[in-house]
N, C-alpha and C positions, 0 to 999 in steps of 0.2 A: 233578408228580403221578406216582405209582407206576403205570405202565401197561405191560403186556406183551402180546405177541401169541402166540397158539397157531396154528401153521400145519401143514399136512399134511406138509411136509418135515421136521418134527420127528421123525417116525417113520422117516425114511430110514435112520437108524443101526441100527434094529432089524429092518427089513424090506428085503431086496434086491429082491424082486419088486414092481414098481409097482402091480400089481393088488391084491396083498395090502395094500400100504400104503394104497391108496385105501379099500378095504373096512374096514380097521381104523379109519381116521380117521372114516369115515361112521358106524361103530358108536359113536363118541364123540358126534358131533353129532346123530344120529337121535333118541335119546330126548328131547333138548331140542326139536328140531323137532316131533316128535309131540305133545309137551306143549303147545307153542304152538298147533298146530292145534286141539287140544281145548279151548283156552281163548280162542279168538277168536270174537267174536259172529257174524261173517259165515260162519264155517265150520259153525256148529251145524246148519243144515238138512242139510248134506251128510253129517255124522256119522250122522244119523238115516237118511238115504237108504242109506248104505253098510251100516248095521246090518240094514236090511231086505233088502238084497241077500244078505248073509251068511246070513240066516235062510232065504231061498229056496234058496240053494245047498246048505245043510246042514239040511234039514227035520227030521232026527232028532237033531241035536246039542243038548245041554242048554245052559242059559244061560251057564254058566261057560265051556264050550267055544266058544260063539258070541262071547263077549266077548274071549276069547283070540285067536280068528281075526280079529275086527274090529281089535284092536290091532295084530296082525301085518301086516295087508294094507292098512289104510286109507291110509297115506301114499303107497304106490305107486299105488293106485287114484285118489287125489286128484290126483297128478301127471299120470297118463295122461289123466284126465278134463278137467283145466282148464289145464294149462301152456300150451297153444297155442289156447285157446278165446278168441277175440277178443270174444265177447259177455260174458265174465265180467268182474267188476270188477277194477280194478288190484290191489286187496288180494288177491283170490282168485288171480289169475294169478301174482303174485310169490311168494305162499306156496306155490303148486303147483310153482314152479320150484325150490324148496328154497333154503336160505341158502347164501351163499358159504362156501368152505372156509377162511375166516379168522375167528377169533373174537377180538374185542377183550375183554380182561379188565381189570377195575378192582378196586382195593382199597377204594374208597369210591364211593358213588353217592347222588345226591340225587333223590328222587322223592316226589310227594305231600307236599311241604314237610317231608320227613323225610330225615335223613342216615343211611345204612346203611354199616357197615364189614364187611369180611370178618373172620373170627376172627383171622387172622394180623395184621391191622392193629390189631385190638383188643388183642392181646397186647403190642404196642409202644406202646400209648396209655394214658393215664390215664382215658380215657373208654370206656364200653361201648356199642356200637352194632350189635352183630352178632346180637342176639337177635330172633327172629321167631316169629310164630304165624299159622296159617291154620285155617279150619274146612273140612275136606275132605269133599266129598260123594262117596261111592263105593258100589258094589254089594257088599253083605255076604252071604256064603254061610255057612250053618251047618255044612255038610259038603260033601264032593265030590259027594254025590248030591242036594244041595239043588236042587230044581226051581223054588223060589219065593223067590229072593233079594230082599232089600229094599234100597232106597236109604236110607242113614243118614248123618248129619253128625257128624263127630268133630273136636274141636280137636286140632291137632298143634303141638308146640313144638320149636324147634330153633335152630341157629346157622348163620349164612351162612359157607360155606367158600370159595366162589368167586362172583364176579359176572361174568356173561357178557353180551355184546351180540351177537346174531346179526344179520347183515347180509343183508337181502332186496333189496338194490339201491336201491329207492326209499324204504325205511324200515328202521329197525333196531328190534329187540325186546330189551329188557333182561330177563334172568332171573336168579334167585338159585339157586345150587346149594347145598343145605343138608344138614347132618347133623341128622336127626330123632331125637327121643327116643321110646323105646318106650312107647306109651300103656298097655301091659298091666302093666309092672313098673317104669316110670320116671316115672309121673305119678300124683299122688294129691291129694285134697282133705283138708286138716286139719280139726280140730274147730271152728276159727273160720271155715271156709269159704274159706281161701286155697288157691290152686293151688300145689303144690310139685312140682319135677321133679328127677330124678337125671340130671345131664348126662353121666354115664358110660354110661348105658343107651342106646346107639345102635341104630337099626333102620331098616328101609325103605330100604336103600341102593340099591335098584333104582328108587326113585322120589324122587330128590333135589330136583327142580325145583319152583319156583313162579314165576309172573310177578312181576316187581318191583312192579308196580302192585297186586298182590293182598296184598303183605306187610303185616302189622301188626307194628310194632316193640314188643318187650317187653324188660324187663330182668330179669336173674337175680341175686338177692341171697342170699348164703349164709345159711341158717337157723342162728342162733347156738346153738340147742339141739341141732342135729344137722347137722354140716357136710357130710354126704353129700347133703343136700337143699338146693335153692335155691328161694326164694319167687319167684313170677312177679309182676312189677309191670308195669302197662300204661303206655305213654307217653301223656302228655296234651298237652304243649306241643311244638311243632316249629319248627325254624328251618332256613334254608338255610345251606350252608357255602361256603367259598371254593373248593370242588372241584365246584361245580355244573356239570353237563354239559348243553349244549344239543344235543338230538337231534331228528331229523325226527319229524313226527306219526306215532304208531304206531297200528295197528288197535285198535278197541275191544275191551277184554278182558272176557271173561265172568266173572261172579262167582257163577253159579248152576249150574255144571256140575262142574268139577273142584274148585274151591275157592271159598269165599265167606266173607266176614267177618261175624261176629255179635258185636256189642259185648257182648251178655249172656254170651258164653262166656268173657270175660276178667275177672279180678278188678277190683273197683271201687276198688282202691288204686292211685294214680297216682304216677309219678315225674315231678314237674314240673321242667323244665329251663329255665334262663334263660341258660346260657352259650352262646356262639356255636358251639362245637364239638359241642354236644349230648351225650347220654349221661348216665350217672351215674358218680360216682367209684367206682373199684374198690378193694376192700380191699387 
């Protein structure tokens, strides 16, 4: 199996100062760790608690500023609050202690009876397994002065660029690092109701992650009438592959905070697969 390791000492050739090396590598891991915190069921009450603390500390700050401050400070607050709290659950304690600074990366991953590939593995294969979609719930602001943002759900389509497994000592958490398509000018619905995407329109590079368990696999088939666009097809049949990975039980993942799956958001055209390696044939 194609498997590699990302270690902190990979940065040693670029940074002579050990402190800078550590901080730079934590900058790589932290967004993934923060995403996991936001998408773990047991952490949800503490997210609300911290947001209330931020509101008390900054009573004159608008919602956008409060959200930014919460995102910036929650991980540190969570670590200080629970890393050494013996009354906390094992899941909370190990999440608060942050993941190890080694990331296992995979080119293929089996989860929820579905095989996912990275785009790089797809490019070497006759099968396509790197397409994903999620419906993300986020706070929408009409402008920088908007004092009444709303929560809205939006379907996002993308491809898996990397598959990471973060190690929290007693459990590991698999996540997908994806390239997402710009929903404003890279996604449209045609006259027949099919969803089409322009895979060249990438966006949201600062928010690349989804939990592996949240991913819904989709396939992209080039539109014969306009090769710029690809038709989104939903997977219907799933199989395990010979690259199945046995991992420890992971914390329960939230589906109603950062991302959730809504079957109605995906076209009802399915790509049925009966081959062992999954996917659909590429052109």
